[in-house]
N, C-alpha and C positions, 0 to 999 in steps of 0.2 A: 504494500500500500504506500510505502514511501516514494516509490517511483511515480505513482499516480499523483500524489500530492505535489511532488517536485515539478512534474510536467504542468499541472494546473497553475502553480505559483509562477513558473517561468512564462506561461502564456498570459497570465494576468498582468504581470509586470511589463511584458512586451507590448500588449495592447495599450496599456496606460502610457507608455513612452511614445507609442505611435500616435495616440490622440494628442499628446502634448506637443510633439513635433508638427503634427498636421495643423494645429492651431497657429503656430508660428509661421508655417509655410503659407497658410491661407491668408493670414494677416499681411504678410509681405507681398503676396500676389495682389491682394485687393488694394494695397497702398500704391503699388507700382501702376496698376491698371487705372486707378483714380487719378494719379499724377499725370499719366499719359493723356487721359481724357481732358483733364484741366488744361494741359499745354495745347492740345489740338484745338479745343473750343475757344480758348482765350486768344490764340493766334488768329483763328478765323474771325472772331468778333472784332479784333483790332484791325484786321485787314478790311473787313466789310465797312467799318465805320470810318476808315481812312486815317486812323490814328498813327499808322506807321510811316506816313509820308515825311514827317518831321525828323525821323530818326536816321542815323547814318545808314549807308547801303549795306554794311556788314551785319547790321542788326536784323535778325530774322528768326526762322524756325528754331535754330540751334539754341538761342537764348531762351526761347519759350520751353524747349525741352529741358534745359537746366532748371528753369523754374518748376517744371513738372516733377523733376527728381527731388527738388526741395520740398514740394508739397507732398510727395510720396513719403519722404523721410518723416515729415511732420505728422502725417497720417499714421504711419506705423508707430511712431513714438507716442502718439496720443492713445492708440489702442493698447500698447504695452503698458503705459502709465495707468490706464483704467483696468488693467488685468484682463483684457479681452472680454470685458462685460459691457453691456449697454448702459448708458448714463441714466440718471434717475427717472425721468418721466417714461422713457422707453422700457426700462426694466420691468415696470409694473404691467405694461401692455404685453410684453414678451414673456411674462412669467409662465404661461402654459407651454410655450415653445421651448423655453429653457428647461422646464421640468421634463418634457418629452425627450429633449436632447440628452439630458443626464441619464434617463432610463435607457435609451438606446445605447449610449456610450458604455454603460455597465453591463448591458445584456450581451453585447458583442464580445 
């Protein structure tokens, strides 16, 4: 029976580590995706409104991509600081989904 307990213990720890790492990977991917969306849309908005005419010729998409990476870093840092949880008003609305996520996480 020691082999069975050891196998279950190893599986439990492995799944917990996998969920832990998946949370970080998901947060990083979401932050990068959001930063990229911010860069593309803000560049398009500035171009449509004509706000880029007064800037030098070298100022363009690359500078907006840098801004997108800054926004991505700030987004990931905010998620990390909040412990990958929803802020106050949203946590009450998302309580059933959070409970279901916890149940699924421990049932797998």
